[in-house]
C-alpha atoms as an extended CHARMM CRD file, in Angstrom:
* protein
*
       131  EXT
         1         1  MET       CA             38.1030000000      -49.7470000000      -26.7170000000  PROA      1               0.0000000000
         2         2  PHE       CA             35.2410000000      -47.9190000000      -24.9460000000  PROA      2               0.0000000000
         3         3  GLU       CA             34.5250000000      -50.6390000000      -22.4210000000  PROA      3               0.0000000000
         4         4  GLY       CA             34.3780000000      -49.3800000000      -18.8210000000  PROA      4               0.0000000000
         5         5  LYS       CA             34.2110000000      -45.6700000000      -19.7680000000  PROA      5               0.0000000000
         6         6  VAL       CA             31.0900000000      -43.6830000000      -18.9860000000  PROA      6               0.0000000000
         7         7  ASN       CA             30.5700000000      -40.2840000000      -20.5620000000  PROA      7               0.0000000000
         8         8  PRO       CA             27.7880000000      -38.4640000000      -18.6850000000  PROA      8               0.0000000000
         9         9  ASN       CA             25.7640000000      -35.9260000000      -20.6280000000  PROA      9               0.0000000000
        10        10  ILE       CA             26.8100000000      -32.7250000000      -18.8450000000  PROA      10              0.0000000000
        11        11  LEU       CA             24.9160000000      -30.4760000000      -21.2630000000  PROA      11              0.0000000000
        12        12  SER       CA             21.4410000000      -31.5400000000      -20.0940000000  PROA      12              0.0000000000
        13        13  LEU       CA             22.5070000000      -31.3070000000      -16.4440000000  PROA      13              0.0000000000
        14        14  THR       CA             23.8090000000      -27.7740000000      -17.0240000000  PROA      14              0.0000000000
        15        15  ASP       CA             20.6100000000      -26.7510000000      -18.8360000000  PROA      15              0.0000000000
        16        16  THR       CA             18.4750000000      -28.0410000000      -15.9810000000  PROA      16              0.0000000000
        17        17  ALA       CA             20.5750000000      -26.2980000000      -13.3340000000  PROA      17              0.0000000000
        18        18  LEU       CA             20.5100000000      -22.9600000000      -15.1850000000  PROA      18              0.0000000000
        19        19  THR       CA             16.7550000000      -23.2250000000      -15.7230000000  PROA      19              0.0000000000
        20        20  LEU       CA             16.2050000000      -23.7910000000      -12.0010000000  PROA      20              0.0000000000
        21        21  ILE       CA             18.4680000000      -20.8490000000      -11.1080000000  PROA      21              0.0000000000
        22        22  VAL       CA             16.6250000000      -18.5120000000      -13.4780000000  PROA      22              0.0000000000
        23        23  ALA       CA             13.2400000000      -19.6610000000      -12.1640000000  PROA      23              0.0000000000
        24        24  PHE       CA             14.4070000000      -19.0990000000       -8.5950000000  PROA      24              0.0000000000
        25        25  LEU       CA             15.7360000000      -15.6230000000       -9.3810000000  PROA      25              0.0000000000
        26        26  ILE       CA             12.4610000000      -14.6400000000      -11.0360000000  PROA      26              0.0000000000
        27        27  THR       CA             10.2180000000      -15.8550000000       -8.1940000000  PROA      27              0.0000000000
        28        28  LEU       CA             12.3960000000      -14.6700000000       -5.2990000000  PROA      28              0.0000000000
        29        29  PRO       CA             11.2600000000      -11.0080000000       -5.3260000000  PROA      29              0.0000000000
        30        30  ALA       CA              7.6040000000      -12.0760000000       -5.2710000000  PROA      30              0.0000000000
        31        31  VAL       CA              8.2150000000      -14.2210000000       -2.2030000000  PROA      31              0.0000000000
        32        32  VAL       CA             10.4170000000      -11.7660000000       -0.3100000000  PROA      32              0.0000000000
        33        33  TRP       CA              8.7940000000       -8.4350000000       -1.2670000000  PROA      33              0.0000000000
        34        34  ARG       CA              6.3550000000       -7.1380000000        1.2710000000  PROA      34              0.0000000000
        35        35  GLY       CA              3.9980000000       -4.2010000000        0.7990000000  PROA      35              0.0000000000
        36        36  MET       CA              2.6120000000       -1.9830000000        3.4920000000  PROA      36              0.0000000000
        37        37  ASP       CA              0.1690000000       -3.3370000000        6.0500000000  PROA      37              0.0000000000
        38        38  VAL       CA             -3.3080000000       -1.8850000000        5.7310000000  PROA      38              0.0000000000
        39        39  ASN       CA             -6.2640000000       -2.4150000000        8.0280000000  PROA      39              0.0000000000
        40        40  ALA       CA             -9.2990000000       -2.6240000000        5.7370000000  PROA      40              0.0000000000
        41        41  GLU       CA            -12.6600000000       -2.2720000000        7.4120000000  PROA      41              0.0000000000
        42        42  LYS       CA            -16.1510000000       -1.9340000000        6.0270000000  PROA      42              0.0000000000
        43        43  THR       CA            -18.8850000000        0.2510000000        7.4360000000  PROA      43              0.0000000000
        44        44  SER       CA            -22.4330000000        0.7020000000        6.2420000000  PROA      44              0.0000000000
        45        45  ALA       CA            -22.9240000000        3.9990000000        8.0610000000  PROA      45              0.0000000000
        46        46  GLY       CA            -19.9450000000        5.7380000000        6.4760000000  PROA      46              0.0000000000
        47        47  ILE       CA            -17.5460000000        8.1720000000        8.0970000000  PROA      47              0.0000000000
        48        48  ASN       CA            -18.3320000000       11.7470000000        8.9350000000  PROA      48              0.0000000000
        49        49  LYS       CA            -15.7440000000       14.0560000000        7.3670000000  PROA      49              0.0000000000
        50        50  THR       CA            -15.6460000000       16.3090000000       10.4230000000  PROA      50              0.0000000000
        51        51  VAL       CA            -14.8680000000       13.6710000000       13.0360000000  PROA      51              0.0000000000
        52        52  GLU       CA            -12.3430000000       14.8360000000       15.6140000000  PROA      52              0.0000000000
        53        53  THR       CA            -10.7030000000       12.2980000000       17.8940000000  PROA      53              0.0000000000
        54        54  ASP       CA             -8.8740000000       12.6910000000       21.1760000000  PROA      54              0.0000000000
        55        55  ASP       CA             -5.6880000000       10.9200000000       20.1420000000  PROA      55              0.0000000000
        56        56  GLY       CA             -5.2370000000       12.8180000000       16.8810000000  PROA      56              0.0000000000
        57        57  VAL       CA             -6.3940000000       10.2550000000       14.3410000000  PROA      57              0.0000000000
        58        58  LEU       CA             -6.6130000000       11.9560000000       10.9610000000  PROA      58              0.0000000000
        59        59  ILE       CA             -9.4580000000       11.1610000000        8.6060000000  PROA      59              0.0000000000
        60        60  VAL       CA             -8.6160000000       11.6220000000        4.9340000000  PROA      60              0.0000000000
        61        61  SER       CA            -11.6810000000       11.4690000000        2.7070000000  PROA      61              0.0000000000
        62        62  ILE       CA            -11.0560000000       11.0480000000       -0.9970000000  PROA      62              0.0000000000
        63        63  SER       CA            -13.5830000000       11.9860000000       -3.6310000000  PROA      63              0.0000000000
        64        64  ARG       CA            -13.1630000000       12.1090000000       -7.3690000000  PROA      64              0.0000000000
        65        65  ARG       CA            -12.5350000000       15.8760000000       -7.3060000000  PROA      65              0.0000000000
        66        66  ALA       CA            -11.1130000000       16.6550000000       -3.8560000000  PROA      66              0.0000000000
        67        67  VAL       CA             -9.2310000000       15.3860000000       -0.8180000000  PROA      67              0.0000000000
        68        68  TYR       CA            -10.3690000000       16.3020000000        2.6880000000  PROA      68              0.0000000000
        69        69  ILE       CA             -8.3490000000       16.1410000000        5.9000000000  PROA      69              0.0000000000
        70        70  ASN       CA            -10.7160000000       16.1170000000        8.8870000000  PROA      70              0.0000000000
        71        71  GLY       CA            -13.3400000000       17.8660000000        6.7940000000  PROA      71              0.0000000000
        72        72  SER       CA            -11.2470000000       20.6620000000        5.2770000000  PROA      72              0.0000000000
        73        73  ILE       CA            -10.4380000000       20.5220000000        1.5860000000  PROA      73              0.0000000000
        74        74  THR       CA             -6.7840000000       20.1070000000        0.5860000000  PROA      74              0.0000000000
        75        75  ALA       CA             -5.1140000000       20.1220000000       -2.8090000000  PROA      75              0.0000000000
        76        76  VAL       CA             -3.2470000000       16.9080000000       -3.6400000000  PROA      76              0.0000000000
        77        77  SER       CA             -0.1320000000       18.9890000000       -4.3720000000  PROA      77              0.0000000000
        78        78  ARG       CA             -0.1560000000       20.2790000000       -0.7700000000  PROA      78              0.0000000000
        79        79  LEU       CA             -1.2550000000       17.0270000000        0.8450000000  PROA      79              0.0000000000
        80        80  LYS       CA              2.1820000000       15.8450000000        1.9700000000  PROA      80              0.0000000000
        81        81  LYS       CA              2.9910000000       19.1550000000        3.6560000000  PROA      81              0.0000000000
        82        82  ARG       CA             -0.3840000000       19.3060000000        5.3610000000  PROA      82              0.0000000000
        83        83  LEU       CA             -0.2650000000       15.6820000000        6.5350000000  PROA      83              0.0000000000
        84        84  THR       CA              3.2510000000       16.1500000000        7.8980000000  PROA      84              0.0000000000
        85        85  ALA       CA              2.0800000000       19.1480000000        9.9320000000  PROA      85              0.0000000000
        86        86  GLU       CA             -1.0350000000       17.3540000000       11.1900000000  PROA      86              0.0000000000
        87        87  LEU       CA              0.8920000000       14.1790000000       12.0690000000  PROA      87              0.0000000000
        88        88  ALA       CA              3.3920000000       16.2450000000       14.0830000000  PROA      88              0.0000000000
        89        89  LYS       CA              0.4830000000       17.3020000000       16.3150000000  PROA      89              0.0000000000
        90        90  SER       CA             -1.0000000000       13.8110000000       16.4250000000  PROA      90              0.0000000000
        91        91  LYS       CA             -0.3410000000       11.4440000000       19.3190000000  PROA      91              0.0000000000
        92        92  SER       CA             -1.1160000000        8.2180000000       17.4750000000  PROA      92              0.0000000000
        93        93  GLY       CA              0.1680000000        8.9420000000       13.9770000000  PROA      93              0.0000000000
        94        94  GLU       CA             -2.8230000000        7.0860000000       12.5570000000  PROA      94              0.0000000000
        95        95  ILE       CA             -4.5610000000        8.0310000000        9.3250000000  PROA      95              0.0000000000
        96        96  ILE       CA             -7.9360000000        6.6500000000        8.3010000000  PROA      96              0.0000000000
        97        97  ILE       CA             -8.4580000000        6.8450000000        4.5470000000  PROA      97              0.0000000000
        98        98  VAL       CA            -12.0460000000        6.8560000000        3.3170000000  PROA      98              0.0000000000
        99        99  PRO       CA            -12.4400000000        6.8210000000       -0.4800000000  PROA      99              0.0000000000
       100       100  ASP       CA            -15.7830000000        7.3990000000       -2.1590000000  PROA      100             0.0000000000
       101       101  GLY       CA            -17.1120000000        4.5120000000       -4.2150000000  PROA      101             0.0000000000
       102       102  ASP       CA            -16.2550000000        6.1490000000       -7.5490000000  PROA      102             0.0000000000
       103       103  VAL       CA            -12.6000000000        6.9110000000       -6.7880000000  PROA      103             0.0000000000
       104       104  MET       CA            -10.0500000000        5.1480000000       -8.9700000000  PROA      104             0.0000000000
       105       105  LEU       CA             -7.5990000000        2.7650000000       -7.2830000000  PROA      105             0.0000000000
       106       106  ASP       CA             -4.4990000000        4.6320000000       -8.4910000000  PROA      106             0.0000000000
       107       107  ARG       CA             -5.7110000000        7.7950000000       -6.6990000000  PROA      107             0.0000000000
       108       108  VAL       CA             -6.1590000000        5.8790000000       -3.4310000000  PROA      108             0.0000000000
       109       109  VAL       CA             -2.7000000000        4.2900000000       -3.7570000000  PROA      109             0.0000000000
       110       110  LYS       CA             -1.1720000000        7.7170000000       -4.4370000000  PROA      110             0.0000000000
       111       111  ILE       CA             -2.7680000000        9.0630000000       -1.2270000000  PROA      111             0.0000000000
       112       112  PHE       CA             -1.4560000000        6.0220000000        0.6860000000  PROA      112             0.0000000000
       113       113  ASP       CA              2.0600000000        6.6880000000       -0.6170000000  PROA      113             0.0000000000
       114       114  ILE       CA              1.8640000000       10.3710000000        0.3440000000  PROA      114             0.0000000000
       115       115  ALA       CA              0.5860000000        9.4760000000        3.8270000000  PROA      115             0.0000000000
       116       116  LYS       CA              3.3940000000        6.9640000000        4.3650000000  PROA      116             0.0000000000
       117       117  ILE       CA              6.0370000000        9.4730000000        3.2190000000  PROA      117             0.0000000000
       118       118  ALA       CA              4.4860000000       12.1230000000        5.4880000000  PROA      118             0.0000000000
       119       119  GLY       CA              5.1580000000        9.8610000000        8.4900000000  PROA      119             0.0000000000
       120       120  ALA       CA              1.9590000000        7.9460000000        9.1700000000  PROA      120             0.0000000000
       121       121  LYS       CA              2.5690000000        5.1030000000       11.6100000000  PROA      121             0.0000000000
       122       122  LYS       CA             -0.7190000000        3.3020000000       10.9850000000  PROA      122             0.0000000000
       123       123  LEU       CA             -2.9500000000        3.4150000000        7.9120000000  PROA      123             0.0000000000
       124       124  THR       CA             -6.5280000000        2.2160000000        7.8610000000  PROA      124             0.0000000000
       125       125  LEU       CA             -8.7160000000        1.9460000000        4.7850000000  PROA      125             0.0000000000
       126       126  ILE       CA            -12.4440000000        2.1460000000        5.3520000000  PROA      126             0.0000000000
       127       127  ASP       CA            -14.9280000000        1.1840000000        2.6730000000  PROA      127             0.0000000000
       128       128  LYS       CA            -18.1110000000        3.2230000000        3.0440000000  PROA      128             0.0000000000
       129       129  GLY       CA            -20.1190000000        0.5660000000        1.2740000000  PROA      129             0.0000000000
       130       130  THR       CA            -22.8240000000        1.1640000000       -1.2570000000  PROA      130             0.0000000000
       131       131  GLY       CA            -25.7630000000        1.5140000000        1.0440000000  PROA      131             0.0000000000
């Protein structure tokens, strides 16, 4: 009676296909998502907070208690407004961010986000080093 008939097991095929689709949907954002490009450089001499450059590169120094833009102290709440004004005068639109060694990562990332929103075209992170 059942000779010649083949009944494939569709349930296991469906389970496998759905598992692959779910795995693909979970990993796709990690493959496609792209963060901001950052030039990270290390210097043993450090950066002087009062450096002025010809092409308008801004130096943002971050300490645990304060943020400095080209040597002058700025409140974090006013940072976006100040950076926007300084970048409007800048030719290059570049910001060099120099955190102290004891600054938490979330504070540095917050400054990066503010700088990007303010219109920075190029961001560079400089590690002062420990000595």
